C-alpha positions, 0 to 999 in steps of 0.5 A: 206303523209308519216311519218317516225319515228326515233326509238331507240329501239324495244319499240319505233318501236312498238309505231311507228307501233301502232300509224300509222307511215309508216316506221321506221329509226332504230338507237341508241343514239338519243342524239348523232343524231343517230348511227348504232344499234346493230345486236340484235336490228335489229333482234328483230325489224325485228321479231316484227315490220311489218313496213318497217325498214331502218337502220341508218349506222353511225359508230360514232358521229361527222362529216361525213368525214370517215377514210378507217377503218370506211368506211369498217365498214359501208360496213360491217354493210350494208351487215349485214342489207341486210342479215337480210332482212332490207328494207333500209339503211340511209347512207352518207359521205362527203369530208373535204371541205363539198361536197358529197364524191361520191366515198365512197357513190357510194360504199355504194349505191352499197353495199345496192343493192336492199335496199332503200337508204336515204342520211342522214342529212350530206347534211345539212353540205354542203355549196352548198346544191343544188349542193349536191342534184344533186350529191345525185341524180346522185348516185341513192339515193331514198331519202334525209333527211334534215333540209334545212341546218338549226337548224330545219326543220321549220327554213330551210323550204324555202331551203327545198321547193327549194330542193323539187322543184329542185328534181322535183320527181327525189328523195324524199326530206324528212324534219326532225329535230324538226318536231312535232304535232304543226308544221308538217301541216305548214311544209307540206304546206311551203315545199310541201314535201310528206314525213316527219321524226320525233323522237317523243321522250320523256324522261322516268324516270329512273328505278333505285331506288337508289340515284346516283350522277347526275355528273356521267352521267349514271343514266338518263332514256331512250328516247322513241318515244311517241305514242300520239305524233306520232298519232297527227302527222299522224292525222295532215298529213291526215288533210293536205291531205284532205284540 
């Protein structure tokens, strides 16, 4: 089984590699459910991390109905990822009525070329998830990240298993959201999924030594992937495979 870690920094990506993860989804702003990382971060991770690197292409927080300008930004970011030698991109777009925006997604997939493609958790906003899955498959995506339309993957485990069965090997259904060392083995058993996504994030204390008014909202420590949490999840998956 495969564990992908949402890495929001070079340090998080290195922790994922050292702890035995199989892949990183590189992003920033985990507190906003992830946004596109900078060119500098992509370059540094490509230089220092040997794991496959999939880059999240999400130009802003909020919904997944994008303007023409935002769509062009996403295409430019995908082109940069291709030129930087990234292994994959994590993309997606919806129409205002909660369907997969096939026209825009087709352009995104075409721009990705030979890179791996994952449709992100935009699918969890679709009222008809089985129909959305068929649209994602028809577009040629290799993977879809989902919580089963629920607040976390455990709550959506029944839908995730339904999507795994529906996909029938045509693409990978990868549970994500709230995946932890405590539930990953049970999640694997309940969903029959083979790939899993987690951030394994823990808050770090701020490096600042001065007293700052917390209402300013700019003095918190960073979030970072925790190697011990990742190791525990990798171990749980190995145990699940051998059981």
